[in-house]
LUMPA-163684 format. One record per atom (N, C-alpha, C): x, y negated, z; residue in three letters. Coordinates in steps of 0.001 Angstrom, whole numbers, padded with zeros to 6 digits, always signed. Each point is the difference from the previous one (the first is absolute). Layout:
<pts>
XYZALA...
</pts>
This chain:
<pts>
+023480-082730+102784MET+000073-001454+000192MET+001430-000385+000358MET+000534-001014-000688LEU+001344-000478+000283LEU-000027-000920+001207LEU+001021+000124+000855LEU+000107-000842+001193LEU+001195-000920-000115LEU-000157-001193+000570ARG+001175-000866+000140ARG+000942+000649+000994ARG+001336-000313-000060PRO+000961+000622+000923PRO-000430-000112+001451PRO-000483-001181+000409SER-000386-000187+001403SER-001199+000873+000346SER-000937+000167-000950GLU-001150+000850+000249GLU+000434+001458+000136GLU+000949+000378-000861GLY+000513+001365+000079GLY+000653+000286+001337GLY+000736-000975+000511ARG+000640+000179+001307ARG-001056+000128+001091ARG-001056-000808-000081ASN-001061+000071+001000ASN-000664+001378+000006ASN-000279+000528-001212VAL-000611+001326-000099VAL+000929+001047+000599VAL+001296-000097-000338ALA+000970+000977+000510ALA+000089-000062+001526ALA-000009-001212+000547ARG+000077-000134+001452ARG-001231+000624+000656ARG-001166-000248-000568ASN-001223+000554+000572ASN+000008+001528-000031ASN+000481+000568-001119ARG+000088+001471-000092ARG+000959+000550+001055ARG+001141-000704+000186THR+000980+000446+000988THR-000586-000033+001397THR-000727-001074+000305ARG-000624-000107+001321ARG-001005+001136+000209ARG-000830+000238-001008ARG-001006+001054+000141ARG+000657+001371+000196ARG+001094+000220-000749ALA+000688+001291+000130ALA+000592+000157+001393ALA+000607-001073+000493ALA+000611+000051+001334ALA-001060+000239+001067ALA-001132-000690-000126LEU-001072+000170+000974LEU-000542+001432-000036LEU-000091+000554-001221GLY-000479+001372-000117GLY+000934+000987+000674GLY+001300-000193-000189LEU+000985+000881+000629LEU-000014-000138+001507LEU-000172-001253+000468MET-000059-000222+001444MET-001209+000720+000591MET-001127-000109-000706ALA-001212+000663+000492ALA+000199+001514+000056ALA+000746+000518-000949ALA+000244+001448-000033ALA+001099+000418+000964ALA+000687-000976+000570GLY+001051+000291+000975GLY+001268+000525-000609GLY+000253-000248-001277ILE+001182+000578-000646ILE+000974-001069-000502ILE-000226-001271+000308ALA+000909-001058-000455ALA+001068-000232+001050ALA+001259+000211-000358GLY+001099-000251+000918GLY+000414-001447+000000GLY+000900-000400+000937PRO+000443-001390+000097PRO+000631-000526-001281PRO+000807+000843-000668VAL+000667-000457-001222VAL-001028-000285-001088VAL-000975+000886-000132MET-001030-000190-001016MET-000835-001242+000291MET-000320-000212+001267LEU-000782-001175+000369LEU+000781-001278-000254LEU+001297+000013+000316ALA+000839-001174-000239ALA+000091-000298-001484ALA+000145+001082-000796ARG+000079-000190-001442ARG-001323-000552-000540ARG-001100+000515+000510ALA-001304-000477-000441ALA-000192-001465+000357ALA+000451-000383+001213ALA-000128-001400+000420ALA+000818-000909-000896ALA+001231+000442-000333ALA+000872-000820-000850ALA-000594-000154-001397ALA-000559+001113-000524GLU-000557-000053-001344GLU-001287-000825-000061GLU-000647-000179+001138SER-001243-000768+000022SER+000246-001494+000063SER+001249-000412+000198GLN+000316-001419+000086GLN+000212-000592-001395GLN-000420-001239-000165LEU+000204-000690-001263LEU+001354-000706+000015LEU+000895+000291-000943PRO+001264-000741-000066PRO-000266-001475-000326PRO+000556-000886+000795VAL-000166-001434-000215VAL+001380-000647-000020VAL+000373-000544-001153ARG+001288-000698-000129ARG-000183-001418+000528ARG+000676-000260+001119MET-000200-001255+000729MET+001305-000777+000069MET-000089-001311-000200THR+001199-000826+000053THR+000606-000040+001396THR+001316+000018+000080LEU+000737-000220+001241LEU+000977-001138-000246LEU-000171-001091+000725SER+000870-001160-000181SER+001429+000337+000383SER+000942-000610-000682THR+001406+000178+000325THR+000314-000681+001327THR+001056+000440+000713PRO+000386-000666+001241PRO+000178-001503-000219PRO-000431-000773+000991GLY+000035-001448-000131GLY-001367-000578-000292GLY-000985+000880-000240SER-001378-000421-000236SER-000879+000527+001127SER-001071-000726+000301ALA-000850+000362+001135ALA-000613+001382-000158ALA-000330+000389-001230GLY-000625+001292-000226GLY+000917+001186+000223GLY+001285-000245+000208SER+000939+001111+000192SER-000228+000740+001320SER-000822-000546+000888ILE-000278+000684+001264ILE-001114+001026-000138ILE-000780-000067-001086TRP-001206+000820-000104TRP+000269+001499+000081TRP+001017+000476-000664ARG+000232+001449-000008ARG+000217+000522+001414ARG+000804-000715+000779SER+000272+000423+001381SER-001228-000165+000876SER-000713-001113-000172ALA-001186-000245+000827ALA-001090+001024-000287ALA-000188+000348-001267ILE-001027+000977-000368ILE+000359+001389+000506ILE+001298+000317+000020ALA+000438+001309+000491ALA-000350+000202+001472ALA-000206-001096+000734ARG-000350+000076+001419ARG-001501+000159+000238ARG-000798-000160-001020LEU-001441+000088+000154LEU-000467+001447+000101LEU-001234+000169+000432ASP-000616+001322+000034ASP-000030+000565-001420ASP+000567+001175-000192SER+000081+000594-001339SER-001375+000250-000611SER-001026+000061+000834ALA-001354+000222-000519ALA-000451-001145-000899ALA+000572-001187+000201LEU-000368-001144-000832LEU+000401+000203-001455LEU+001010+000853-000219LEU+000486+000271-001351LEU-000343+001419-000456LEU-001028+000580+000574SER-000296+001408-000277SER-000336+000269-001458SER-000524-001024-000713ASP-000364+000215-001402ASP+000957-000678-000976ASP+001165-000466+000510ILE+000922-000762-000837ILE+001412+000563+000101ILE+000621+000248-001136ASP+001429+000322-000070ASP+000708-001274-000428ASP+000453-000796+000977LEU+000563-001319-000272LEU+001428+000141-000514LEU+000224-000450-001219GLN+001312+000105-000641GLN+000550-001412-000207GLN+001011-000357+000783TRP+000527-001365-000001TRP+000885-000245-001220TRP-000187-001153-000617VAL+000797-000414-001155VAL+000635-001338+000328VAL+001329-000030+000018LEU+000722-001210+000386LEU-000128-001076-001079LEU-000160-001252+000443GLY-000088-001100-000961GLY+000247-001344+000646GLY+000720-000881-000688ASP+000199-001370+000470ASP-001314-000760-000111ASP-000152-001107+000774PRO-001231-000785-000081PRO-000370-000417-001418PRO+000974-000283-000819GLY-000291-000427-001359GLY-000363+001129-000939GLY+000254+001254+000418GLN-000251+001160-000856GLN-001371+000622+000207GLN-000540-000148+001210VAL-001198+000745+000383VAL-001161-000250-000955VAL-000258-001271-000311GLN-001120-000326-000866GLN+000180+000596-001389GLN+001240-000016-000489VAL+000298+000572-001309VAL-000187+001514+000034VAL+000471+000637+001087GLN-000134+001455+000130GLN-001464+000419+000029GLN-000813-000759+000728LEU-001418+000337+000102LEU-000702-000207-001335LEU+000289-001113-000639THR-000624-000301-001286THR+000380+001043-001052THR+001248+000489+000070ALA+000485+000969-000980ALA-000433+001429+000307ALA-000570+000229+001187GLY-000454+001339+000355GLY+001035+000846+000701GLY+001146-000585+000389ALA+001016+000754+000730ALA-000399+000208+001454ALA-000980-000766+000469LEU-000549+000125+001346LEU-001498+000246-000092LEU-000538+000732+000981ASP-001454+000073+000146ASP-000487-001185+000828ASP+000777-000338+001017VAL-000372-001082+000915VAL+001213-000883+000258VAL-000209-001300-000121GLY+001048-000962+000307GLY-000591-001126+000820GLY+000624-001153-000053VAL-000535-001179+000669VAL-000076-001143-001006VAL-001026-000816+000133PHE-000203-001136-000890PHE-000592-001135+000812PHE+000282-001227-000433GLY-000589-001169+000608GLY-001046-000615-000889GLY-000704-000984+000544ALA-001145-000580-000706ALA+000399-000695-001292ALA+001045-000801+000041ILE+000341-000825-001159ILE+000561+000852-001141ILE+000920+000894+000345GLY+000542+000883-001026GLY-001060+000900-000600GLY-000904+000509+000852LEU-001048+000883-000501LEU-001016-000767-000846LEU-000296-001225+000414ALA-000928-000811-000797ALA+000544-000235-001402ALA+001306-000177-000092THR+000638-000249-001294THR-000177+001185-000941THR+000263+001220+000482ILE-000103+001160-000891ILE-001447+000462-000168ILE-000869-000318+000986ALA-001417+000350-000145ALA-000609-000738-001176ALA+000435-001233-000210ARG-000509-000783-001123ARG+000463+000573-001343ARG+001031+000841+000046LYS+000509+000629-001212LYS-000555+001405-000200LYS-000927+000388+000888GLY-000653+001288-000169GLY+000409+001096+000959GLY+000917-000261+000919SER+000415+001034+000950SER-001153+000366+000924SER-000097+001299+000343ASP-001071+000444+000897ASP+000511+000253+001419ASP+001201-000472+000332ILE+000554+000206+001333ILE-000837-000759+001032ILE-000253+000670+001125VAL-000881-000530+001042VAL+000678+000166+001363VAL-000206-000970+000878LEU+000476+000085+001384LEU-000994+000815+000820LEU+000505+000900+000876PHE-000924+000829+000764PHE+000397+000209+001457PHE+001003-000719+000496GLY+000389+000168+001399GLY+001056-001003+000417GLY+000249-000119+001305PRO+000958-000989+000512PRO+001447+000423-000217PRO+000869-000982-000154ALA+001436+000282-000111ALA+000793-001030+000819ALA+000160-001226-000521LEU+000834-000988+000688LEU-000604-001398-000075LEU+000209-000767+001066ASN-000275-001431-000023ASN+001236-000730-000509ASN-000169-001277-000322ASN+001128-000776-000523ASN+001125-000085+001032ASN+001215+000291-000443HIS+001152-000071+000899HIS+001211-000594-000716HIS-000276-000920-000937GLY+001081-000717-000651GLY+000546-001093+000918GLY+001314-000070+000138ARG+000640-000997+000859ARG+001028-000785-000815ARG+000099-001266+000278VAL+001016-000834-000647VAL+001138-000166+001004VAL+001168+000494-000363ILE+001146+000047+000912ILE+001115-000894-000524ILE+000616-000754+000914VAL+001181-000800-000324VAL+001081+000314+001032VAL+001221-000446-000262ARG+001072+000217+000965ARG-000202-000872+001234ARG+000575+000420+001109ALA-000189-000705+001270ALA+000456-001448-000082ALA+001079-000262-000756ASP+000533-001355-000096ASP-000531-000756-001212ASP-001022+000534-000635SER-000570-000643-001177SER-000634-001339+000374SER+000122-001002-000870PRO-000627-001299+000283PRO-001504-000012-000293PRO-000517+001054-000621TYR-001391+000011-000434TYR-000937+000296+001173TYR-001005-000870+000139GLN-000916+000121+001126GLN-001439+000289-000421GLN-000317-000225-001241LYS-001345+000277-000506LYS+000098+000472-001442LYS-001075+000585-000487LEU+000035+000615-001318LEU+000330-000991-001103LEU-000482-001220+000113SER+000266-000995-001045SER+001478-000354-000085SER+000753+000275+001064ASP+001440-000261-000029ASP+000724+000928-000973ASP-000659+001083-000390LEU+000637+000992-000882LEU-000208-000292-001486LEU-000677-001090-000321VAL-000217-000353-001406VAL+001352-000176-000695VAL+000152+000694-001142GLY+001247-000061-000747GLY+001052+000992+000465GLY-000283+000770+001051LYS+000981+000935+000556LYS-000182+001407-000575LYS+001032+000820+000202ARG-000035+001400-000471ARG-000642+000873+001070ARG-001024+000751-000405ILE-000722+000861+000938ILE-000101+001399-000584ILE+000371+000986+000787ALA-000186+001401-000399ALA-001370+000446+000490ALA-000714+000745-000831THR-001344+000430+000370THR-000334+001330-000652THR-001148+000529+000370GLN-000463+001278-000536GLN-000289-000125-001502GLN-000029+001116-000717PRO-000312-000050-001433PRO-001346-000661-000273PRO-000140-000542-001188GLN-001226-000712-000379GLN-001226+000902-000013GLN+000217+001320-000136THR-001127+000931-000028THR-000540+000307+001392THR+000703-000417+001059THR-000436+000328+001351THR-001038-000997+000501THR-000841+000498+000897GLU-001003-000885+000588GLU+000648-000990+000959GLU+001153+000348+000575THR+000710-000937+000867THR+000332-001279-000757THR+000530+000159-001204TYR+000308-001178-000823TYR-001283-000716-000413TYR-000988+000754-000473GLN-001238-000608-000482GLN-000690-000794+001104GLN-000063+000576+001210GLN-000691-000692+001077GLN+000811-001192+000506GLN+001329+000118-000018ALA+000834-001146+000366ALA-000209-001133-000993ALA-000110+000365-001260ARG-000224-001002-001052ARG-001312-000747+000223ARG-001046+000743+000354VAL-001298-000626+000261VAL+000065-000857+001264VAL+000566+000545+001073ALA+000051-000721+001274ALA+000772-001307-000129ALA+001144+000035-000669LEU+000797-001223-000144LEU-000687-001007-000917LEU-000772+000506-000962SER-000764-000909-000855SER-001004-000806+000810SER-000513+000597+001078LEU-000978-000674+000850LEU+000600-001194+000733LEU+001332-000036+000134ILE+000649-001138+000654ILE+000826-000817-000999ILE-000316+000185-001284GLY+000598-000847-001024GLY+001327+000439-000555GLY+000390+001243+000248LEU+001275+000508-000509LEU-000250+001037-001089LEU+000695-000144-001110ASP-000093+000936-001117ASP+001282+000829-000008ASP-000108+001273+000329MET+001197+000827+000126MET+000803+000060-001290MET-000684+000129-001125ASP+000701+000117-001271ASP+000684-001308-000407ASP-000593-001109+000380ARG+000536-001306-000396ARG+000983-000565+001022ARG-000291+000192+001287ASP+000729-000715+001051ASP+001219+000731+000533ASP+000106+001310-000255PHE+001123+000765+000531PHE+000737+000739-001117PHE+001262+000293+000242GLU+000757+000882-000880GLU-000103+001403+000586GLU-000789+000842-000610LEU-000336+001295+000578LEU+000873+001123-000540LEU+000373+000912+000896ILE+000720+001212-000360ILE-000817+001163+000546ILE-000408+000919-000875PHE-000918+001065+000388PHE+000735+001313+000276PHE-000488+000724+001021GLY+000593+001298+000306GLY-000671+000642+001197GLY+000305+001284+000286PRO-000547+000682+001169PRO+000472-000668+001299PRO-000672+000277+001128PRO+000348-000668+001255PRO+001465+000110+000389PRO+000566+001199-000052MET+001388+000180+000445MET+000975-000730-000923MET-000292-000016-001296ALA+000862-000715-000948ALA-000081-001500+000240ALA-001202-000500+000283SER-000165-001425+000288SER+000755-000381+001263SER-000067+000867+001010LEU+000711-000279+001248LEU+001504-000009-000224LEU+000497+000892-000857ALA+001435+000027-000300ALA+000443-001319-000638ALA-000783-000521-000921LEU+000306-001303-000614LEU+000022-001101+001051LEU-000959+000055+000900PHE-000087-000993+001068PHE+001214+000078+000916PHE+000370+001209+000391ASN+001134+000174+000913ASN+001314-000438-000621ASN+000118+000124-001333ARG+001224-000434-000694ARG+000025-001509-000232ARG-001108-000662+000265GLY-000068-001436-000225GLY-000292-000372-001437GLY-000509+000963-000782ASP-000289-000266-001410ASP-001325-000735-000200ASP-000847-000021+001029VAL-001272-000717-000076VAL-000154-000830+001276VAL-000839-001033-000087ASP-000217-000888+001145ASP-001046+000551+000962ASP-000887+000827-000510ALA-001059+000581+000823ALA-000471+001290-000642ALA-000763+000768+000753VAL-000544+001239-000519VAL-001443+000129+000470VAL-000886+000377-000922ILE-001366+000376+000380ILE-000010+001512+000024ILE-000118+000559+001183VAL+000202+001434+000157VAL-001053+000567+000946VAL-000238+001278-000120VAL-001024+000664+000809VAL+000609+000637+001236VAL-000891+000423+000886GLU+000425+000766+001167GLU+000246+001461-000392GLU+000933+000677+000675PRO+000807-000440+001128PRO+001319-000678-000393PRO+000202-000204-001310THR+001247-000631-000446THR+000128-001407+000569THR-001118-000717+000132ALA+000049-001336+000585ALA+000497+000054+001437ALA-000494+000957+000773THR+000449+000147+001391THR+001473+000384+000052THR+000434+000769-000970ARG+001421+000355-000070ARG+000856-001250-000148ARG-000452-000931-000832ALA+000735-001255-000180ALA-000031-000848+001267ALA-001166-000061+000654ILE-000117-000766+001238ILE+000916+000583+001068ILE+000034+001313+000097GLY+000858+000649+000981GLY+001468-000272-000229GLY+000367-000278-001249ALA+001401-000302-000336ALA+000311-001487+000125ALA-000981-000790+000434GLY+000269-001417+000254GLY-000657-000985-000942GLY-000762+000476-000973ALA-000680-000916-000923ALA-001198-000646+000695ALA-000620-000962-000690ARG-001127-000742+000574ARG-001217+000128-000900ARG-001150+000175+000625GLU-001247+000079-000760GLU-000541-001406-000210GLU-000060-000402-001278LEU-000490-001337-000321LEU-001520-000035-000058LEU-000612+001046-000527ALA-001460+000025-000129ALA-000468+001423-000243ALA-001286+000221+000291ARG-000670+001248-000334ARG-001063-000317-001047ARG-000016+000776-001054ILE-000983-000229-001057ILE-001417+000112+000552ILE-000210+000911+000935SER-001325+000155+000595SER-000434-001261+000737SER+000942-000674+000667ASP-000336-001237+000709ASP-000350-001119-000976ASP+000742-000074-001109VAL-000304-001011-001024VAL-001418+000225-000512VAL-000325+001246-000277TRP-001329+000358-000508TRP-001079-000354+001025TRP+000212+000391+001255LYS-001005-000223+001044LYS-000246-001490+000225LYS+001082-000770+000081GLN-000145-001431+000256GLN-000673-000714-001160GLN+000336+000385-001215ALA-000581-000651-001176ALA-001486+000310-000145ALA-000412+001182+000482ASN-001400+000419-000148ASN-000793-000068+001296ASN+000636-000458+001087GLY-000695-000095+001274GLY-000442+001332+000551GLY+000844+001025-000155GLU-000346+001347+000440GLU+000859+000428+001181GLU-000520+000959+000759ALA+000745+000524+001146ALA+000639+001352-000298ALA-000605+000769-000906ALA+000471+001360-000271ALA+001184+000005-000960ALA+000913+000938+000225VAL+001115+000203-000923VAL-000570+000514-001322VAL+000384-000584-001134PRO-000631+000393-001267PRO+000367+001408-000464PRO-000951+000633-000629PHE+000201+001282-000683PHE+001128-000137-001022PHE+000855+001013-000073LEU+001050+000015-001021LEU-000261+001101-001023LEU-000003+001260+000450VAL-000239+001117-000915VAL-000862+001053+000679VAL-000738+000745-000819GLY-000787+001126+000480GLY+000306+001242-000802GLY-000460+001133+000475LEU+000144+001239-000762LEU-000770-000143-001308LEU+000581+000488-001079ALA-000606-000192-001315ALA+000149+001262-000846ALA-001000+000252-000812ALA+000020+001134-000931ALA-000930-000317-001163ALA+000123+000776-001056ARG-000920-000156-001128ARG-001414+000367+000448ARG-000972-000723-000495ARG-001394+000281+000341ARG-000358+001438-000365ARG+000521+000491-001124SER-000297+001373-000422SER+000519+001008+001023SER+001176-000266+000594TRP+000557+000896+001012TRP-000846-000039+001261TRP-000390-001209+000424ILE-000817-000139+001207ILE-001345+000696-000178ILE-000642-000198-001149ASP-001303+000618-000251ASP+000092+001525+000028ASP+001093+000543-000508ALA+000174+001454-000033ALA+000414+000564+001350ALA+000526-000868+000889ASN+000551+000460+001280ASN-000438-000933+001134ASN-001293-000350+000041ARG-000479-001000+000945ARG+000300+000391+001447ARG-000254+001248+000373ALA+000220+000421+001380ALA+001479-000081+000369ALA+000862+000395-000933VAL+001441-000058+000248VAL+000461-001450+000127VAL-000527-000871-000845ALA+000364-001413+000074ALA-000382-000590+001353ALA-001186+000328+000484THR-000433-000491+001310THR+000879+000563+001102THR+000342+001289-000087SER+000897+000607+000993SER+001353-000702+000016SER+000531-000272-001194LEU+001302-000657-000082LEU-000058-001411+000570LEU-001074-000727-000289ALA-000156-001344+000553ALA-000050+000055+001520ALA-000675+000997+000548ARG-000064+000148+001455ARG+001371+000340+000584ARG+000780+000800-000728VAL+001350+000346+000460VAL+000860-001255+000114VAL-000046-000852-001018PHE+000814-001215+000031PHE-000512-000977+001050PHE-001315-000075+000170ALA-000548-000844+001058ALA+000471+000497+001367ALA-000002+001324+000180ALA+000445+000577+001270ALA+001492-000222+000219ALA+000799+000130-001055ALA+001447-000231+000122ALA+000285-001446+000376ALA-000683-000940-000659ASN+000185-001415+000326ASN-000456-000292+001423ASN-001112+000600+000396ASP-000492-000195+001362ASP+000986+000552+001028ASP+000662+001088-000337SER+000927+000624+000949SER+001210-000887+000286SER+000508-000692-001031VAL+001149-000871+000247VAL-000418-001294+000687VAL-001252-000413-000201ASN-000496-001165+000731ASN-000193+000313+001483ASN-000520+001194+000295ARG-000221+000401+001390ARG+001302+000345+000701ARG+000989+000454-000748ASN+001293+000373+000584ASN+001123-000623-000816ASN+000267-001308+000186PRO+001018-000695-000803PRO+001405+000564+000161PRO+000224+000803+001040GLN+001324+000598+000162GLN+000320+000971-001123GLN-001032+000395-000758LEU+000262+000862-001151LEU+000875-000714-001037LEU-000095-001331-000057PHE+000881-000741-000905PHE+001454+000202+000399PHE+000239+000020+001293VAL+001360+000232+000499VAL+000428+001433-000304VAL-000901+000938+000254GLU+000326+001411-000206GLU+000294+000303-001476GLU-000735-000642-000901PHE+000139+000288-001425PHE+000848-001048-000725PHE+000874-000688+000708HIS+000752-001110-000626HIS+000881+000477-001152HIS+000554+001197+000100GLU+000867+000488-001081GLU-000794+000245-001269GLU-001192+000574+000138GLN-000846+000225-001172GLN-000393-001321-000658GLN-000025-001069+000793MET-000372-001307-000522MET+001195-000782-000534MET+001198+000573+000112GLY+001169-000609-000607GLY+000934-000719+000946GLY-000258+000065+001312LEU+000884-000652+000957LEU+000962+001014+000598LEU+001274-000366+000070ARG+001008+000887+000580ARG-000026-000080+001521ARG+000514+001039+000652GLY-000013+000068+001449GLY+000752-001120+000686GLY+001007-000574-000702ASN+000789-001070+000628ASN-000649-001381-000126ASN-001193-000059-000607GLU-000705-001277-000134GLU-000987-000164+001164GLU+000559+000019+001211ALA-000829+000036+001206ALA-000913-001214+000118ALA+000512-001178-000333ALA-000809-001220+000144ALA-001229+000043-000901ALA+000190+000437-001238ALA-001124+000079-000935ALA-000991+001078+000424ALA+000504+001150+000424ILE-000873+001099+000406ILE-000882-000421+001171ILE+000582-000727+000934ALA-000764-000448+001174ALA-001109-000976-000377ALA+000158-000704-001115LEU-000997-000984-000436LEU-001166+000624-000763LEU+000174+001199-000512LEU-001006+000606-000864LEU-001405+000052+000611LEU-000159+000478+001244PRO-001362+000110+000541PRO-000760-001319+000041PRO+000681-001092+000311SER-000687-001293+000110SER-000227-000655-001355SER+000831+000312-000990ARG-000093-000672-001298ARG-000864+000753-001016ARG-000237+001283+000223LEU-000737+000791-000992LEU-001425+000357+000431LEU-000410-000488+001161ALA-001280+000444+000560ALA-001201-000318-000895ALA+000044-001118-000730ASP-001179-000392-000789ASP+000090+000396-001471ASP+000977+000830-000334VAL+000228+000363-001410VAL-000872+001178-000435VAL-000411+000851+000954TYR-000623+001283-000338TYR-001489+000019+000371TYR-000896-000242-000955PRO-001438-000019+000279PRO-000588+001406+000031PRO-001053+000164+000780SER-000684+001298+000055SER-001473-000129-000374SER-000386-001168-000508VAL-001399-000268-000328VAL-000192-000019-001511VAL-001095+000588-000451TRP-000384-000061-001410TRP-001513-000181-000051TRP-000404-001275-000106ASP-001425-000312+000015ASP-000239-001346-000680ASP-001162-000573+000210GLU-000379-001227-000693GLU+000916-001177+000320GLU+000588-000018+001193THR+000901-001106+000335THR+001230+000013-000898THR+000498+001197-000297VAL+001171+000125-000877VAL-000396-000317-001440VAL-001147+000508-000433TRP-000438-000226-001383TRP-000247-001489-000257TRP-000520-000695+001000LYS-000215-001440-000133LYS+001332-000716-000199LYS+001032+000433+000743ALA+001326-000592-000140ALA+000582+000256-001387ALA-000241+001191-000536ILE+000476+000343-001337ILE-000668-000898-001040ILE-001311-000158+000113ASP-000725-000883-000921ASP+000502-001434+000092ASP+000265-000443+001228GLN+000455-001374+000199GLN+001357-000233-000656GLN+000881+000972+000107GLN+001324-000164-000595GLN-000080-000166-001511GLN-000839+000786-000628THR-000121-000131-001457THR-000670-001318-000370THR-000984-000432+000781GLU-000671-001275-000268GLU+000971-001170+000087GLU+000853+000009+001018ILE+000969-001090+000166ILE+001020+000016-001133ILE+000445+001201-000378ALA+000966+000108-001091ALA-000574-000546-001299ALA-001300+000224-000234VAL-000651-000535-001198VAL-000072-001525+000074VAL-000394-000537+001150LYS-000108-001449+000167LYS+001337-000700-000216LYS+001089+000674+000414LEU+001335-000580-000159LEU+000574+000213-001393LEU-000711+000751-000832GLY+000484+000261-001343GLY+001040+001100-000075GLY+000162+000762+001083LEU+000978+001086+000016LEU-000604+001305-000507LEU-001313+000032-000110LEU-000733+001060-000701LEU-000888-000678-001030LEU-000056+000553-001198GLU-000819-000613-001049GLU-001483+000009+000366GLU-000444+001092+000600ALA-001404+000125+000382ALA-000125+001135+001010ALA-001109+000004+000707ALA-000250+001078+000945ALA-000328+001282-000758ALA+000320+001161+000578PRO-000356+001261-000665PRO-001508+000157-000061PRO-000473+000774-000967LYS-001444+000185-000182LYS-000550+001133+000864LYS+000847+000619+000780ARG-000450+001083+000881ARG+000614-000187+001380ARG-000533+000729+000985ARG+000596-000018+001331ARG+001343+000713-000037ARG+000927-000478+000783LEU+001323+000611+000058LEU+000085+001120+001022LEU-001040+000172+000809TYR+000012+000972+001103TYR-001200+000925-000144TYR+000074+001135+000721ASP-001037+001027-000146ASP-001282-000312+000758ASP+000066-000822+001032GLY-001194-000327+000764GLY-000444+001098+000949GLY+000880+000954+000306VAL-000309+001080+000942VAL+000724-000289+001310VAL-000744-000469+001008ALA+000605-000361+001279ALA+000409+001255+000778ALA+001116-000104+000735LEU+000499+001135+000760LEU-000563+000059+001411LEU-000374-001145+000555GLY-000351-000020+001416GLY+001256+000065+000837GLY-000138+000163+001283LYS+001153+000036+000892LYS+000723+001335-000113LYS+001345-000074+000055VAL+000801+001217-000082VAL-000016+000724+001350VAL
</pts>
């Protein structure tokens, strides 16, 4: 019988485990052999790692601090990618697991993609930043102005587009947009080439620490327009349905790892200070580093249950009503497997 690659790996891992257990029972397995058996029993998982300047850039360091038993069945292999690249990498198969948001995923699901959300990643953390001496006091003041923002393929841009539509602003029509990664957008802003920047954390805090002013938070626009209290979902862990079905236990383990990592930085916000270099802030940016714990606390969710799935459904419904999505997807965008408390 022919096996799919993932099935073959599962069979090989099971054989390795059985062999190791047999040797242990016989008392003849040494430490090196046991370590090798443990390594061979892990499933290699190519996982996205955000570039410095993005909120996800803390994950590698935060996960390294967790109990190693949480990753006992996973060989996590980090693959660097800009926010605009991750979705393309996942769709093309260069990643096993990436991150996706509701609107972007709904768009490709309607085209036949089987990618599914299966765990928590990030809440919305898009910020609209202007210079301290800028005359602009509200978002409508930026109509006709040059704004640097995330690539069109990112959920940050997509969700900002939906949120601003709720208050009567059309990003494509009302602003002159320049697209690029967070650090590139900030460079344009610092040179005075744009009037404002829509940028994610921690790059937004970096700008604030250098003297810029926060004009608005996309999450606040969304909450006020919809009468909600919770910070909106931005992206979750995502993989092809075929990969999840072949590796369900590993997918659940990985979702729990990310939930635990997010919970760890929420419980100990000083980790943002400790890991500031990994997140793209230099040691001499003391003002920005000191702001990280208070500004990033609500960015990292640890829950994956019906409350999150309801928010995902709502985002796609609103996008359809606004005409920013042609129609709702014909399938659920999430796996429907709740994690419970981490």
